[in-house]
LOFIVEX-114293 format. One record per atom (N, C-alpha, C): residue in one letter; atom name; residue number from 0; x, z, y; chain. Coordinates in pm, 1 decimal, padded with zeros to 6 digits. Atoms other than C-alpha are relative to their C-alpha. Last residue first. Example, Ala and Ser with C-alpha at 12.3 -4.5 7.8 and 13.67 -1.06 7.14 Angstrom:
// residues 2
<residuo=S	atomo=N	num=1	east=-00082.0	up=-00006.0	north=-00119.0	cadena=A>
<residuo=S	atomo=CA	num=1	east=01367.0	up=00714.0	north=-00106.0	cadena=A>
<residuo=S	atomo=C	num=1	east=-00077.0	up=00073.0	north=00109.0	cadena=A>
<residuo=A	atomo=N	num=0	east=00089.0	up=00000.0	north=-00119.0	cadena=A>
<residuo=A	atomo=CA	num=0	east=01230.0	up=00780.0	north=-00450.0	cadena=A>
<residuo=A	atomo=C	num=0	east=00090.0	up=00000.0	north=00120.0	cadena=A>
END
This chain:
// residues 50
<residuo=F	atomo=N	num=49	east=00075.6	up=-00031.5	north=00120.3	cadena=A>
<residuo=F	atomo=CA	num=49	east=-01077.2	up=00179.7	north=01096.0	cadena=A>
<residuo=F	atomo=C	num=49	east=-00129.6	up=00065.7	north=00035.7	cadena=A>
<residuo=L	atomo=N	num=48	east=00006.1	up=00118.8	north=00085.1	cadena=A>
<residuo=L	atomo=CA	num=48	east=-00906.9	up=00000.7	north=01382.3	cadena=A>
<residuo=L	atomo=C	num=48	east=-00087.5	up=00023.6	north=-00122.4	cadena=A>
<residuo=T	atomo=N	num=47	east=00110.3	up=00083.2	north=-00046.5	cadena=A>
<residuo=T	atomo=CA	num=47	east=-00994.1	up=00288.3	north=01618.0	cadena=A>
<residuo=T	atomo=C	num=47	east=-00012.5	up=-00127.8	north=-00080.8	cadena=A>
<residuo=Y	atomo=N	num=46	east=00124.8	up=-00048.4	north=00056.0	cadena=A>
<residuo=Y	atomo=CA	num=46	east=-00776.1	up=00516.2	north=01405.4	cadena=A>
<residuo=Y	atomo=C	num=46	east=-00120.2	up=-00080.3	north=00051.1	cadena=A>
<residuo=I	atomo=N	num=45	east=00008.4	up=00041.1	north=00140.5	cadena=A>
<residuo=I	atomo=CA	num=45	east=-00470.5	up=00304.5	north=01486.9	cadena=A>
<residuo=I	atomo=C	num=45	east=-00133.3	up=00043.8	north=-00058.9	cadena=A>
<residuo=F	atomo=N	num=44	east=00022.3	up=00144.5	north=00004.6	cadena=A>
<residuo=F	atomo=CA	num=44	east=-00522.4	up=00333.0	north=01862.8	cadena=A>
<residuo=F	atomo=C	num=44	east=-00012.8	up=-00049.5	north=-00144.2	cadena=A>
<residuo=P	atomo=N	num=43	east=00137.3	up=00035.4	north=-00040.8	cadena=A>
<residuo=P	atomo=CA	num=43	east=-00573.3	up=00709.3	north=01852.4	cadena=A>
<residuo=P	atomo=C	num=43	east=-00027.6	up=-00149.9	north=-00007.8	cadena=A>
<residuo=A	atomo=N	num=42	east=00105.8	up=-00038.3	north=00092.2	cadena=A>
<residuo=A	atomo=CA	num=42	east=-00256.1	up=00752.2	north=01637.0	cadena=A>
<residuo=A	atomo=C	num=42	east=-00141.1	up=-00035.1	north=00048.9	cadena=A>
<residuo=I	atomo=N	num=41	east=00068.3	up=00120.9	north=00046.4	cadena=A>
<residuo=I	atomo=CA	num=41	east=-00014.8	up=00557.8	north=01861.5	cadena=A>
<residuo=I	atomo=C	num=41	east=-00124.4	up=00034.1	north=-00083.0	cadena=A>
<residuo=V	atomo=N	num=40	east=00087.0	up=00044.7	north=-00108.2	cadena=A>
<residuo=V	atomo=CA	num=40	east=00092.4	up=00868.4	north=02054.4	cadena=A>
<residuo=V	atomo=C	num=40	east=-00084.1	up=-00119.5	north=-00045.1	cadena=A>
<residuo=S	atomo=N	num=39	east=-00059.7	up=00073.8	north=-00110.9	cadena=A>
<residuo=S	atomo=CA	num=39	east=00237.9	up=01018.0	north=01740.1	cadena=A>
<residuo=S	atomo=C	num=39	east=-00104.7	up=-00038.9	north=00103.7	cadena=A>
<residuo=G	atomo=N	num=38	east=-00030.0	up=-00089.7	north=-00110.2	cadena=A>
<residuo=G	atomo=CA	num=38	east=00138.2	up=01291.1	north=01500.2	cadena=A>
<residuo=G	atomo=C	num=38	east=00054.8	up=-00070.5	north=00122.3	cadena=A>
<residuo=E	atomo=N	num=37	east=00097.4	up=-00108.0	north=-00011.5	cadena=A>
<residuo=E	atomo=CA	num=37	east=-00041.5	up=01081.8	north=01242.3	cadena=A>
<residuo=E	atomo=C	num=37	east=00026.2	up=00089.7	north=00120.8	cadena=A>
<residuo=S	atomo=N	num=36	east=00052.1	up=-00000.9	north=-00136.2	cadena=A>
<residuo=S	atomo=CA	num=36	east=00167.7	up=00771.5	north=01301.7	cadena=A>
<residuo=S	atomo=C	num=36	east=-00098.4	up=00114.1	north=00024.3	cadena=A>
<residuo=F	atomo=N	num=35	east=-00105.5	up=-00016.7	north=-00100.4	cadena=A>
<residuo=F	atomo=CA	num=35	east=00388.6	up=00820.4	north=00999.4	cadena=A>
<residuo=F	atomo=C	num=35	east=-00053.2	up=00005.5	north=00142.3	cadena=A>
<residuo=V	atomo=N	num=34	east=-00071.9	up=-00127.0	north=00018.5	cadena=A>
<residuo=V	atomo=CA	num=34	east=00104.5	up=00886.3	north=00755.4	cadena=A>
<residuo=V	atomo=C	num=34	east=00102.3	up=00021.6	north=00110.9	cadena=A>
<residuo=L	atomo=N	num=33	east=00085.8	up=-00112.5	north=-00036.5	cadena=A>
<residuo=L	atomo=CA	num=33	east=-00122.9	up=00612.2	north=00887.1	cadena=A>
<residuo=L	atomo=C	num=33	east=00072.7	up=00133.3	north=-00012.6	cadena=A>
<residuo=L	atomo=N	num=32	east=00023.3	up=00005.7	north=-00144.4	cadena=A>
<residuo=L	atomo=CA	num=32	east=00152.6	up=00351.3	north=00879.5	cadena=A>
<residuo=L	atomo=C	num=32	east=-00086.1	up=00116.7	north=00045.5	cadena=A>
<residuo=T	atomo=N	num=31	east=-00118.2	up=-00055.7	north=-00065.2	cadena=A>
<residuo=T	atomo=CA	num=31	east=00254.3	up=00461.4	north=00531.1	cadena=A>
<residuo=T	atomo=C	num=31	east=-00013.7	up=-00002.3	north=00151.9	cadena=A>
<residuo=G	atomo=N	num=30	east=-00010.2	up=-00143.0	north=00028.8	cadena=A>
<residuo=G	atomo=CA	num=30	east=-00099.1	up=00408.0	north=00407.1	cadena=A>
<residuo=G	atomo=C	num=30	east=00119.6	up=00064.0	north=00066.5	cadena=A>
<residuo=L	atomo=N	num=29	east=00097.1	up=-00069.8	north=-00084.4	cadena=A>
<residuo=L	atomo=CA	num=29	east=-00133.9	up=00072.0	north=00581.9	cadena=A>
<residuo=L	atomo=C	num=29	east=00004.8	up=00151.3	north=-00022.4	cadena=A>
<residuo=L	atomo=N	num=28	east=-00043.7	up=00009.2	north=-00138.8	cadena=A>
<residuo=L	atomo=CA	num=28	east=00188.5	up=-00052.1	north=00421.4	cadena=A>
<residuo=L	atomo=C	num=28	east=-00095.7	up=00073.2	north=00093.8	cadena=A>
<residuo=L	atomo=N	num=27	east=-00114.9	up=-00088.7	north=-00015.1	cadena=A>
<residuo=L	atomo=CA	num=27	east=00089.1	up=00072.0	north=00075.7	cadena=A>
<residuo=L	atomo=C	num=27	east=00049.9	up=00001.8	north=00144.2	cadena=A>
<residuo=L	atomo=N	num=26	east=00050.5	up=-00137.4	north=00004.8	cadena=A>
<residuo=L	atomo=CA	num=26	east=-00250.7	up=-00093.1	north=00104.4	cadena=A>
<residuo=L	atomo=C	num=26	east=00111.4	up=00101.5	north=00017.5	cadena=A>
<residuo=I	atomo=N	num=25	east=00069.2	up=-00024.3	north=-00126.6	cadena=A>
<residuo=I	atomo=CA	num=25	east=-00086.7	up=-00417.8	north=00216.8	cadena=A>
<residuo=I	atomo=C	num=25	east=-00055.8	up=00141.4	north=00003.4	cadena=A>
<residuo=M	atomo=N	num=24	east=-00100.6	up=-00013.5	north=-00105.4	cadena=A>
<residuo=M	atomo=CA	num=24	east=00159.6	up=-00406.1	north=-00074.2	cadena=A>
<residuo=M	atomo=C	num=24	east=-00065.5	up=00028.5	north=00134.7	cadena=A>
<residuo=L	atomo=N	num=23	east=-00065.1	up=-00130.4	north=00012.6	cadena=A>
<residuo=L	atomo=CA	num=23	east=-00117.4	up=-00336.3	north=-00324.4	cadena=A>
<residuo=L	atomo=C	num=23	east=00104.3	up=00022.0	north=00108.6	cadena=A>
<residuo=I	atomo=N	num=22	east=00099.3	up=-00102.2	north=-00035.5	cadena=A>
<residuo=I	atomo=CA	num=22	east=-00322.0	up=-00631.6	north=-00201.0	cadena=A>
<residuo=I	atomo=C	num=22	east=00063.2	up=00138.2	north=-00005.9	cadena=A>
<residuo=P	atomo=N	num=21	east=00015.8	up=-00007.7	north=-00146.4	cadena=A>
<residuo=P	atomo=CA	num=21	east=-00017.8	up=-00859.5	north=-00202.8	cadena=A>
<residuo=P	atomo=C	num=21	east=-00099.8	up=00106.2	north=00044.7	cadena=A>
<residuo=A	atomo=N	num=20	east=-00121.4	up=-00044.2	north=-00069.9	cadena=A>
<residuo=A	atomo=CA	num=20	east=00064.7	up=-00761.9	north=-00566.7	cadena=A>
<residuo=A	atomo=C	num=20	east=-00016.8	up=00001.2	north=00152.1	cadena=A>
<residuo=L	atomo=N	num=19	east=00009.4	up=-00141.2	north=-00037.8	cadena=A>
<residuo=L	atomo=CA	num=19	east=-00289.2	up=-00785.7	north=-00706.7	cadena=A>
<residuo=L	atomo=C	num=19	east=00118.7	up=00046.6	north=00083.4	cadena=A>
<residuo=W	atomo=N	num=18	east=00070.1	up=-00007.8	north=-00127.8	cadena=A>
<residuo=W	atomo=CA	num=18	east=-00283.4	up=-01166.8	north=-00698.6	cadena=A>
<residuo=W	atomo=C	num=18	east=-00017.5	up=00144.8	north=00044.4	cadena=A>
<residuo=F	atomo=N	num=17	east=-00096.7	up=-00006.5	north=-00109.3	cadena=A>
<residuo=F	atomo=CA	num=17	east=-00018.3	up=-01149.0	north=-00970.8	cadena=A>
<residuo=F	atomo=C	num=17	east=-00067.0	up=00005.7	north=00137.3	cadena=A>
<residuo=K	atomo=N	num=16	east=00074.2	up=-00050.2	north=-00116.3	cadena=A>
<residuo=K	atomo=CA	num=16	east=-00284.0	up=-01065.3	north=-01228.8	cadena=A>
<residuo=K	atomo=C	num=16	east=00093.4	up=00014.3	north=00119.3	cadena=A>
<residuo=K	atomo=N	num=15	east=-00004.0	up=00105.7	north=-00103.3	cadena=A>
<residuo=K	atomo=CA	num=15	east=-00139.8	up=-01275.2	north=-01511.3	cadena=A>
<residuo=K	atomo=C	num=15	east=-00084.8	up=00037.3	north=00122.0	cadena=A>
<residuo=R	atomo=N	num=14	east=00135.8	up=00049.8	north=-00018.5	cadena=A>
<residuo=R	atomo=CA	num=14	east=-00245.6	up=-01019.7	north=-01777.0	cadena=A>
<residuo=R	atomo=C	num=14	east=-00011.1	up=-00107.7	north=00107.5	cadena=A>
<residuo=E	atomo=N	num=13	east=00063.2	up=00029.9	north=00127.5	cadena=A>
<residuo=E	atomo=CA	num=13	east=00103.2	up=-00953.3	north=-01909.2	cadena=A>
<residuo=E	atomo=C	num=13	east=-00137.2	up=-00064.6	north=00017.6	cadena=A>
<residuo=R	atomo=N	num=12	east=-00068.1	up=00110.4	north=00066.5	cadena=A>
<residuo=R	atomo=CA	num=12	east=00284.7	up=-00981.9	north=-01576.8	cadena=A>
<residuo=R	atomo=C	num=12	east=-00072.5	up=-00040.4	north=-00128.0	cadena=A>
<residuo=M	atomo=N	num=11	east=00022.1	up=00124.1	north=-00075.1	cadena=A>
<residuo=M	atomo=CA	num=11	east=00036.1	up=-00771.6	north=-01381.3	cadena=A>
<residuo=M	atomo=C	num=11	east=00064.1	up=-00119.2	north=-00069.7	cadena=A>
<residuo=F	atomo=N	num=10	east=00141.4	up=00037.4	north=00006.0	cadena=A>
<residuo=F	atomo=CA	num=10	east=00026.3	up=-00501.0	north=-01647.3	cadena=A>
<residuo=F	atomo=C	num=10	east=-00024.1	up=-00132.9	north=00070.4	cadena=A>
<residuo=G	atomo=N	num=9	east=00026.8	up=00047.7	north=00135.5	cadena=A>
<residuo=G	atomo=CA	num=9	east=00404.6	up=-00494.8	north=-01681.8	cadena=A>
<residuo=G	atomo=C	num=9	east=-00144.0	up=-00044.0	north=-00017.5	cadena=A>
<residuo=W	atomo=N	num=8	east=-00058.8	up=00133.6	north=00009.7	cadena=A>
<residuo=W	atomo=CA	num=8	east=00443.4	up=-00468.9	north=-01303.2	cadena=A>
<residuo=W	atomo=C	num=8	east=-00024.5	up=-00060.0	north=-00138.8	cadena=A>
<residuo=L	atomo=N	num=7	east=00081.7	up=00089.5	north=-00081.8	cadena=A>
<residuo=L	atomo=CA	num=7	east=00200.3	up=-00175.6	north=-01294.9	cadena=A>
<residuo=L	atomo=C	num=7	east=00052.5	up=-00142.7	north=-00006.1	cadena=A>
<residuo=D	atomo=N	num=6	east=00125.3	up=00023.6	north=00070.3	cadena=A>
<residuo=D	atomo=CA	num=6	east=00376.0	up=-00004.1	north=-01583.3	cadena=A>
<residuo=D	atomo=C	num=6	east=-00089.2	up=-00097.1	north=00076.4	cadena=A>
<residuo=K	atomo=N	num=5	east=-00029.0	up=00081.3	north=00118.2	cadena=A>
<residuo=K	atomo=CA	num=5	east=00714.8	up=-00046.9	north=-01418.2	cadena=A>
<residuo=K	atomo=C	num=5	east=-00127.9	up=-00033.7	north=-00076.5	cadena=A>
<residuo=L	atomo=N	num=4	east=-00026.3	up=00136.6	north=-00045.3	cadena=A>
<residuo=L	atomo=CA	num=4	east=00580.7	up=00078.3	north=-01085.0	cadena=A>
<residuo=L	atomo=C	num=4	east=00030.8	up=-00093.5	north=-00116.2	cadena=A>
<residuo=L	atomo=N	num=3	east=00126.5	up=00057.1	north=-00047.1	cadena=A>
<residuo=L	atomo=CA	num=3	east=00428.7	up=00384.7	north=-01248.8	cadena=A>
<residuo=L	atomo=C	num=3	east=00019.4	up=-00144.9	north=00045.0	cadena=A>
<residuo=D	atomo=N	num=2	east=00077.2	up=00037.9	north=00118.6	cadena=A>
<residuo=D	atomo=CA	num=2	east=00748.4	up=00454.3	north=-01438.7	cadena=A>
<residuo=D	atomo=C	num=2	east=-00132.9	up=-00063.5	north=00038.3	cadena=A>
<residuo=L	atomo=N	num=1	east=-00057.2	up=00124.2	north=00051.5	cadena=A>
<residuo=L	atomo=CA	num=1	east=00943.9	up=00443.6	north=-01112.4	cadena=A>
<residuo=L	atomo=C	num=1	east=-00074.7	up=-00047.3	north=-00124.4	cadena=A>
<residuo=M	atomo=N	num=0	east=00039.8	up=00108.2	north=-00088.9	cadena=A>
<residuo=M	atomo=CA	num=0	east=00714.4	up=00701.6	north=-00957.8	cadena=A>
<residuo=M	atomo=C	num=0	east=00051.4	up=-00134.1	north=-00051.9	cadena=A>
END
């Protein structure tokens, strides 16, 4: 996992694609939100967003 992050950071730094960082962070945040709320009471409200 750490190698993946290093490679991704190296790609963004070398090719000046820093605009990818906020997109990746938002996708990661939404993914963790869906995983952790899967068995909770909040799940029906989150699934209506998508």
